[in-house]
C-alpha positions in Angstrom: 46.2 -10.1 53.5 42.5 -10.6 54.2 39.7 -9.1 52.1 38.2 -6.0 53.8 34.8 -6.8 55.4 32.9 -4.5 53.1 34.1 -6.1 49.9 33.8 -9.6 51.4 30.2 -8.8 52.1 29.6 -7.8 48.5 31.4 -10.9 47.2 29.1 -13.1 49.4 26.0 -11.4 48.0 27.3 -11.8 44.4 28.1 -15.5 44.8 24.8 -16.1 46.5 22.4 -14.4 44.1 24.3 -12.7 41.4 23.1 -9.4 42.8 23.8 -6.6 40.4 24.4 -4.0 43.1 26.9 -6.3 44.6 28.7 -6.6 41.3 28.8 -2.9 40.8 30.3 -2.4 44.3 33.0 -5.0 43.5 33.8 -3.4 40.2 34.0 0.0 41.9 36.3 -1.5 44.6 38.7 -2.9 42.1 38.7 0.0 39.6 42.1 1.2 40.7 43.4 -2.1 39.3 42.1 -1.2 35.9 43.8 2.2 36.1 47.1 0.5 37.1 47.0 -2.0 34.2 45.9 0.6 31.7 48.7 2.9 32.9 51.3 0.2 32.4 50.0 -0.6 28.9 49.8 3.1 28.0 53.4 3.9 29.0 55.4 4.8 26.0 52.4 5.0 23.6 51.9 8.1 21.4 50.2 11.0 23.0 47.3 10.6 20.6 46.2 7.5 22.6 43.8 8.7 25.2 44.5 7.0 28.6 40.7 7.2 29.3 40.0 5.0 26.3 42.3 2.3 27.7 40.7 2.5 31.1 37.2 2.2 29.6 38.3 -0.9 27.7 39.9 -2.4 30.8 36.6 -2.1 32.7 35.1 -4.7 30.4 37.9 -7.0 31.3 37.2 -6.4 35.0 33.5 -7.1 34.5 34.4 -10.3 32.7 36.7 -11.3 35.6 34.1 -10.6 38.2 31.5 -12.7 36.4 33.9 -15.6 35.8 35.8 -15.7 39.1 35.6 -18.9 41.1 37.2 -18.7 44.6 37.2 -22.5 44.8 40.2 -22.5 42.4 42.3 -21.0 45.2 43.5 -18.0 43.1 43.3 -14.5 44.4 40.9 -12.3 42.4 43.6 -9.8 41.5 45.7 -12.6 40.0 42.7 -13.8 38.0 41.6 -10.4 36.9 44.8 -8.7 35.7 45.3 -10.9 32.5 41.7 -10.3 31.6 41.9 -6.5 32.2 45.2 -6.4 30.2 43.6 -8.4 27.3 40.6 -6.1 27.2 42.9 -3.0 27.2 44.9 -4.4 24.2 41.7 -5.3 22.4 40.6 -1.7 22.9 43.9 -0.4 21.7 43.6 -2.4 18.5 40.1 -1.1 17.9 41.3 2.5 18.2 43.4 2.0 15.1 46.1 4.0 16.8 49.0 2.6 14.7 49.8 5.1 11.9 49.5 3.7 8.4 53.1 4.5 7.7 54.3 2.5 10.6 52.0 -0.4 9.7 53.3 -0.3 6.2 56.9 -0.4 7.3 56.2 -3.3 9.6 54.8 -5.3 6.7 57.8 -4.4 4.6 60.2 -5.7 7.3 58.2 -8.9 7.7 58.3 -9.4 3.9 62.0 -8.8 3.9 62.5 -11.5 6.6 60.4 -14.0 4.6 62.2 -13.4 1.3 65.7 -13.3 2.7 65.2 -16.4 4.9 63.9 -18.3 1.9 66.9 -17.1 -0.1 69.7 -17.7 2.5 68.2 -20.5 4.5 69.0 -18.6 7.7 68.0 -15.5 9.6 69.1 -12.3 7.7 71.3 -9.7 9.4 70.2 -6.2 10.0 72.5 -5.0 7.2 71.0 -7.5 4.8 67.4 -6.4 5.7 68.3 -2.8 5.3 69.9 -3.5 1.9 66.8 -5.4 0.8 64.7 -2.4 1.8 67.1 -0.1 0.1 67.7 2.0 3.2 70.7 2.5 5.4 71.3 0.5 8.6 70.7 3.6 10.6 67.4 4.2 8.9 66.4 0.6 9.5 67.0 1.1 13.3 64.8 4.2 13.1 62.1 2.0 11.5 62.4 -0.5 14.4 62.0 2.4 16.9 58.8 3.6 15.2 57.4 0.1 15.1 58.4 -0.8 18.7 55.4 0.8 20.4 53.1 -1.5 18.3 54.6 -4.6 19.9 53.9 -3.9 23.5 52.2 -6.4 25.8 51.8 -10.2 25.9 53.4 -12.1 23.0 50.1 -13.2 21.5 48.9 -9.5 21.4 52.3 -8.4 20.1 52.1 -10.8 17.2 48.8 -9.3 15.9 49.4 -5.6 16.9 49.5 -3.3 13.9 47.5 -5.7 11.8 44.6 -4.2 9.8 42.1 -3.2 12.5 38.7 -4.8 12.8 36.0 -4.1 15.3 35.6 -6.4 18.3 32.1 -7.2 17.1 33.5 -8.2 13.8 36.1 -10.7 15.2 35.8 -14.1 13.5 37.0 -17.4 14.8 39.8 -17.4 12.2 41.0 -13.8 12.8 44.6 -13.5 13.8 43.7 -12.4 17.3 41.5 -15.5 17.7 44.0 -17.8 16.0 46.9 -17.0 18.3 44.8 -18.1 21.3 44.8 -21.7 20.0 47.2 -24.1 21.8 48.6 -25.5 18.6 49.6 -22.0 17.5 51.1 -21.3 20.9 53.2 -24.4 20.5 54.3 -23.3 17.0 55.2 -19.8 18.3 57.3 -21.3 21.1 59.0 -23.6 18.5 59.8 -20.6 16.3 61.1 -18.6 19.2 63.7 -21.3 19.8 64.8 -20.9 16.2 65.5 -17.2 16.5 69.0 -15.8 16.5 70.6 -16.1 20.0 70.2 -12.5 21.0 66.6 -12.2 19.8 65.8 -15.5 21.6 67.4 -14.3 24.8 65.5 -11.0 24.8 62.2 -12.8 24.2 62.9 -15.3 27.0 63.9 -12.6 29.5 60.9 -10.4 28.6 58.1 -13.0 28.4 59.4 -15.9 30.5 61.3 -14.1 33.2 59.3 -10.9 33.3 62.2 -8.5 33.1 61.6 -5.0 31.8 63.5 -3.8 28.7 65.7 -1.7 31.0 66.6 -4.7 33.1 67.3 -6.7 30.0 69.6 -3.9 28.8 71.6 -4.2 32.1 71.9 -8.0 31.6 73.1 -7.6 28.0 75.2 -4.4 28.5 73.2 -2.4 26.0 70.7 0.5 26.1 67.0 0.0 26.7 66.4 1.5 23.3 68.6 -1.2 21.7 66.7 -4.0 23.6 63.5 -2.5 22.3 64.8 -2.7 18.7 65.9 -6.3 19.2 62.5 -7.2 20.7 60.7 -5.5 17.8 62.8 -7.3 15.2 62.1 -10.6 17.0 58.3 -10.1 16.9 58.4 -9.1 13.2 60.6 -12.1 12.6 58.0 -14.4 14.3 55.1 -12.7 12.4 56.9 -13.4 9.1 57.4 -17.1 10.0 53.8 -17.5 11.2 52.6 -15.9 7.9 54.7 -18.3 5.9 53.1 -21.1 7.9 49.6 -19.8 7.0 48.8 -18.8 10.6 48.3 -15.1 10.3 
């Protein structure tokens, strides 16, 4: 599908002289892409999260994409822009501190349980063992996972730092968790740890992040509900966070 003449004209002006009016026209043209990405990210989040805040954050990702785009690389602009828009939306989501303190606290408790029980048993603990360690019932533990689930949305690197103590974007430091997980060595370590997860957790992570299936589609593959897949995914993310923390990564 060819680029419409009007937007092609503005791209030519932008590449030729970095004309700011041209940039504004390009941003305006692709603004529906921001709304689409923000809508996908916002699906399932608490009503307290204003969709307008996510769109506003995504615009910064679009601006960054326009300024960095190089057509010589042979990649469509939409393909180049979506990851940057999505990343900006997640950064904005973190800065909103939308995760309730109680949920953040429970996530930390589950991570600690994973660390302590794995060190004790030399293997991944079962749901029942984690619940027992937390002194709650198995049913209550599943409810905890449901509450934590919405904090683990998005790309794996974002999911691994979601719910951490919030910091402003201006205050990000090179060794902050959200910066650290961008490093290739840490990505390698994350992939390595994913391979060590229990089979069902590993399968869910692979289908979600590598194959791009939705939670509902994964549920159909595994023969379980979407809610159960969400719980398994959340547990896997918390499991990975615990292992990365034990390695001194986060």
